[in-house]
C-alpha positions in Angstrom: 20.0 -24.3 -3.1 22.0 -24.7 -6.3 24.4 -21.8 -5.7 26.5 -21.1 -2.7 26.1 -18.2 -0.4 29.8 -17.6 -0.4 30.9 -15.3 -3.2 34.4 -14.9 -4.5 34.2 -11.1 -4.4 32.4 -10.2 -1.1 31.5 -6.6 -2.0 30.1 -7.6 -5.4 26.4 -8.1 -4.2 26.4 -4.6 -2.8 28.0 -3.2 -6.0 25.1 -4.7 -7.9 22.6 -3.3 -5.5 24.1 0.2 -6.0 24.0 -0.2 -9.8 20.3 -1.0 -9.6 19.7 2.0 -7.5 21.5 4.3 -9.9 19.5 2.8 -12.8 16.2 3.6 -10.9 17.3 7.2 -10.5 18.1 7.5 -14.2 14.8 6.0 -15.2 12.9 8.3 -12.9 14.6 11.5 -14.2 14.2 10.2 -17.8 10.5 9.7 -17.4 10.1 13.1 -15.8 11.7 14.8 -18.9 10.3 12.5 -21.6 7.3 13.3 -23.6 5.6 10.3 -25.1 2.9 10.2 -27.8 -0.6 9.5 -26.4 -0.9 6.3 -28.5 2.0 4.6 -26.7 1.1 5.6 -23.1 -0.8 2.4 -22.3 2.1 0.2 -23.4 4.5 2.5 -21.6 2.6 2.1 -18.4 3.0 -1.7 -18.6 6.7 -1.5 -19.4 7.4 1.1 -16.6 5.4 -1.0 -14.1 7.4 -4.1 -15.0 10.7 -2.3 -14.8 10.0 -0.7 -11.4 9.0 -4.1 -10.1 11.9 -6.1 -11.6 14.8 -3.7 -10.8 14.1 -3.4 -7.0 13.5 -7.2 -6.7 16.8 -7.8 -8.6 18.5 -5.3 -6.3 17.3 -6.9 -3.1 17.9 -10.4 -4.5 21.6 -9.7 -5.3 22.2 -7.8 -2.0 20.8 -10.7 0.0 23.9 -12.8 -1.0 26.2 -10.6 1.0 27.5 -11.8 4.3 25.5 -9.5 6.6 26.4 -8.5 10.1 24.5 -6.5 12.7 26.7 -3.5 12.3 26.4 -3.3 8.6 22.7 -3.8 8.8 22.4 -1.0 11.3 24.5 1.3 9.0 22.2 0.6 6.1 19.2 1.5 8.2 20.7 4.8 9.3 21.8 5.8 5.9 18.5 4.8 4.2 16.4 6.7 6.8 18.6 9.8 6.5 18.3 9.7 2.7 14.6 9.2 2.5 13.2 11.4 5.2 16.0 14.0 5.2 15.5 14.5 1.5 11.7 14.8 1.9 12.3 17.4 4.7 14.3 19.5 2.3 11.7 19.6 -0.5 9.6 22.4 1.0 12.7 24.6 1.5 14.1 24.2 -2.1 14.1 27.4 -4.2 12.0 27.6 -7.3 13.5 25.8 -10.2 15.3 23.1 -8.2 15.4 19.6 -9.6 12.6 18.2 -7.4 12.5 15.0 -9.4 16.2 14.3 -8.5 15.5 14.7 -4.8 12.5 12.5 -4.9 14.5 9.8 -6.8 17.2 10.0 -4.1 14.5 9.7 -1.4 13.2 6.5 -3.1 16.7 4.9 -3.1 16.9 5.7 0.6 13.7 3.6 1.1 15.2 0.6 -0.5 18.4 1.0 1.5 16.8 1.0 4.9 14.4 -1.8 3.9 17.4 -3.9 3.0 19.2 -3.1 6.2 16.2 -3.9 8.4 15.5 -7.0 6.4 19.1 -8.2 6.9 18.8 -7.6 10.7 15.5 -9.5 10.9 17.0 -12.4 9.0 19.9 -12.6 11.4 17.4 -13.0 14.2 15.9 -16.1 12.6 17.6 -19.1 14.1 16.0 -21.9 12.2 14.8 -22.3 8.6 11.5 -23.8 9.8 10.5 -20.5 11.3 10.0 -19.1 7.8 6.8 -21.2 7.4 4.7 -19.7 10.3 6.2 -16.3 9.5 5.0 -16.5 5.9 1.5 -17.5 6.9 1.3 -14.9 9.6 2.5 -12.0 7.4 0.2 -12.9 4.6 -2.9 -13.1 6.8 -1.8 -10.0 8.7 -1.4 -8.0 5.5 -4.9 -9.1 4.4 -6.3 -7.8 7.7 -4.5 -4.5 7.4 -5.5 -3.8 3.9 -9.2 -4.8 4.2 -10.0 -3.4 7.6 -11.8 -0.2 6.7 -11.2 1.7 9.9 -7.4 1.0 10.0 -4.8 3.4 8.5 -3.8 0.8 5.8 -7.5 0.2 5.0 -8.1 3.9 4.6 -5.1 4.1 2.1 -6.6 1.1 0.2 -9.8 3.0 -0.1 -8.3 6.1 -1.7 -6.8 8.1 1.1 -3.2 7.9 -0.2 -1.8 11.2 1.2 0.2 9.4 4.0 1.2 6.6 1.7 2.7 8.9 -0.9 5.2 10.2 1.7 6.8 6.9 2.6 5.9 4.4 -0.1 7.9 3.3 -3.2 6.4 5.2 -6.2 6.0 3.7 -9.6 6.2 6.8 -11.9 3.6 7.4 -14.6 4.7 8.1 -18.2 3.3 11.4 -19.4 2.7 13.1 -22.7 4.5 16.3 -21.7 7.6 17.0 -19.7 7.1 17.9 -16.0 9.1 20.0 -13.7 7.6 19.1 -10.3 7.0 15.9 -8.5 6.3 13.0 -10.9 2.8 11.6 -11.1 2.4 8.3 -9.4 1.1 5.3 -11.4 1.1 3.0 -8.3 2.4 2.8 -4.8 4.2 -0.1 -3.1 4.4 -0.1 0.7 7.7 -0.4 2.5 6.6 -3.5 4.2 6.4 -5.4 0.9 10.1 -4.7 0.1 11.1 -5.2 3.7 9.7 -8.7 4.1 10.6 -9.7 0.6 14.2 -8.8 1.3 14.0 -10.6 4.7 13.0 -13.8 3.0 15.7 -13.4 0.4 18.4 -12.9 3.1 17.1 -15.9 5.2 16.7 -18.2 2.1 20.3 -17.3 1.1 21.6 -17.8 4.6 20.0 -21.2 5.1 21.0 -22.2 1.6 17.5 -22.8 0.3 16.2 -22.3 -3.3 17.6 -18.8 -3.6 17.7 -18.2 -7.4 14.4 -20.0 -8.1 12.5 -17.8 -5.6 13.7 -14.6 -7.2 13.0 -16.0 -10.7 9.4 -16.4 -9.9 9.0 -13.4 -7.7 9.3 -10.9 -10.5 6.6 -12.2 -12.9 4.2 -12.9 -10.0 4.5 -9.4 -8.5 4.3 -7.8 -12.0 1.1 -9.7 -12.8 -0.3 -8.8 -9.4 0.4 -5.1 -10.0 -1.1 -5.4 -13.5 -4.4 -6.6 -11.9 -4.4 -3.6 -9.6 -3.7 -1.1 -12.5 -6.2 -2.6 -15.0 -9.1 -3.1 -12.5 -8.8 -0.2 -10.0 -12.5 0.1 -9.4 -13.5 -3.5 -9.6 -14.6 -5.2 -6.3 -15.3 -8.8 -5.5 -17.3 -8.6 -2.3 -15.2 -6.7 0.3 -12.0 -7.1 -1.8 -11.1 -4.2 -4.0 -8.8 -5.2 -6.8 -7.3 -1.8 -7.0 -5.6 -2.3 -3.6 -4.4 -5.8 -3.0 -2.1 -7.0 -0.1 1.3 -7.7 -1.8 2.7 -9.9 1.0 0.2 -12.6 0.0 2.0 -13.4 -3.4 5.4 -12.8 -1.8 4.7 -15.4 0.9 3.1 -17.7 -1.6 6.2 -17.7 -3.8 8.5 -18.3 -0.9 6.5 -21.2 0.3 5.9 -22.7 -3.1 9.6 -22.6 -4.1 11.0 -23.8 -0.8 8.3 -26.1 0.5 10.5 -29.3 0.2 13.4 -27.6 2.1 11.4 -27.3 5.3 11.6 -30.2 7.7 9.1 -29.5 10.4 8.7 -31.7 13.5 5.3 -33.0 14.5 4.9 -30.2 17.1 5.9 -27.5 14.6 3.4 -28.9 12.0 0.6 -28.8 14.6 1.5 -25.3 15.7 1.7 -24.0 12.2 -1.6 -25.7 11.2 -3.3 -24.2 14.3 -1.9 -20.7 13.5 -3.2 -21.0 9.9 -6.7 -22.1 11.0 -7.0 -19.3 13.6 -5.7 -16.7 11.2 -8.1 -17.7 8.4 -11.0 -17.8 10.9 -10.3 -14.3 12.2 -9.9 -12.9 8.7 -13.1 -14.6 7.5 -15.0 -13.2 10.5 -13.7 -9.7 9.7 -14.8 -10.0 6.1 -18.3 -11.0 7.3 -18.5 -8.1 9.7 -17.3 -5.6 7.1 -19.8 -6.8 4.5 -22.9 -6.3 6.7 -24.7 -3.0 6.0 -24.8 -0.5 8.8 -28.3 0.1 10.3 -29.8 3.5 9.5 -29.8 6.2 12.2 -33.0 6.3 14.3 -35.7 8.7 13.0 -36.0 10.4 16.4 -32.4 11.5 16.3 -32.5 12.9 12.8 -32.5 16.6 12.4 -33.2 18.6 9.3 -30.5 21.4 9.1 -31.5 24.5 7.2 -29.2 27.4 6.5 -30.4 30.9 6.1 -30.8 31.8 2.4 -28.3 34.2 0.9 -30.9 35.8 -1.3 -34.4 35.4 -2.6 -35.3 31.7 -3.1 -36.7 30.5 -6.4 -40.5 30.0 -6.4 -42.5 27.0 -7.6 -46.1 26.9 -9.0 -46.0 30.1 -11.0 -45.6 33.8 -10.0 -48.6 33.7 -7.7 -47.0 31.0 -5.5 -45.3 32.2 -2.3 -43.7 28.9 -1.2 -40.0 29.0 -1.7 -37.9 25.9 -2.5 -36.5 24.4 0.6 -39.3 25.4 2.9 -40.2 22.5 5.2 -43.6 21.1 5.1 -46.1 21.9 7.8 -45.1 20.0 11.0 -41.6 19.1 9.8 -38.7 19.6 12.1 -35.9 22.0 11.5 -32.6 22.8 13.3 -34.5 24.4 16.2 -36.1 22.5 19.1 -39.1 20.6 17.8 -42.5 21.5 19.4 -45.6 19.4 18.8 -48.7 21.2 17.5 -50.6 22.9 20.4 -54.4 23.1 20.6 -56.0 26.4 19.9 -56.8 28.6 22.9 -60.4 28.3 24.1 -60.9 24.8 22.6 -60.3 21.6 24.4 -57.3 19.6 23.4 -57.3 16.0 22.2 -58.6 13.5 24.8 
């Protein structure tokens, strides 16, 4: 690493972190009150997305240079959780006319604060720089699994069920053509785990004196381009991969590995273990993709029932005024919601042999 972890003014990284948080609050409130012409909204979406990627990355990058302790990390976790979830709990109780956008902006800063504190605590638990290699591989593959498993909670979010995500995720606000007074419209969501592990890598890279500045310098454009793909192609899918919901830990881990690959000095056993972990993880993820891409077999015909509700009024007729067959009437011999009974032979005549 070209720059030292020791800083002349110890609190300076945290001051810079606080300035970035204040800037995010100002931008959120400004976007809530600003009315932009429709012609500039597409360009504004790109600029806002880039700003709300670059500023949090810069904030976490600068704060990682601080000399963290377990006590300080725990204090950041407590303050951040109280700000985020305490503010969200207050929103339903606010009187009409309250500045909801300000409370949401404060809640979003709480998210970054507790992510930074937890990331610093995790980095303190890492005893050797070589541990970052298997951690990056595992986190990338695990994020792929979480996002693309359809029955999992993250997979449901990736497929459009974003109610739970909106409560805890970092929100990229959407520029609007008219001022708003309620909660701002979301342009995109970034999960807490993405900021958490990105900050953990920053803290660990800084602590072990790796390529600290170079990693952050590449992290911003890579994540901004990644988000641009998700915004520009929200409904495009490549096989089981939906481009509108991509695992962000993949580019984060890729940048960390690419920028610091020469700094890792793995022993023979560590190389073998890391290689085996990568092969097993890729095999499991590939198998999951193959299972997810297989079409589900149709339900057996014998278990299918035709449900019919009682008509609320006269049903429309078909075939002219002389026809007495209403639409929706089952054909002769078809099943309905009642117990199916096969046709019975007429009385006095023998049944089928």
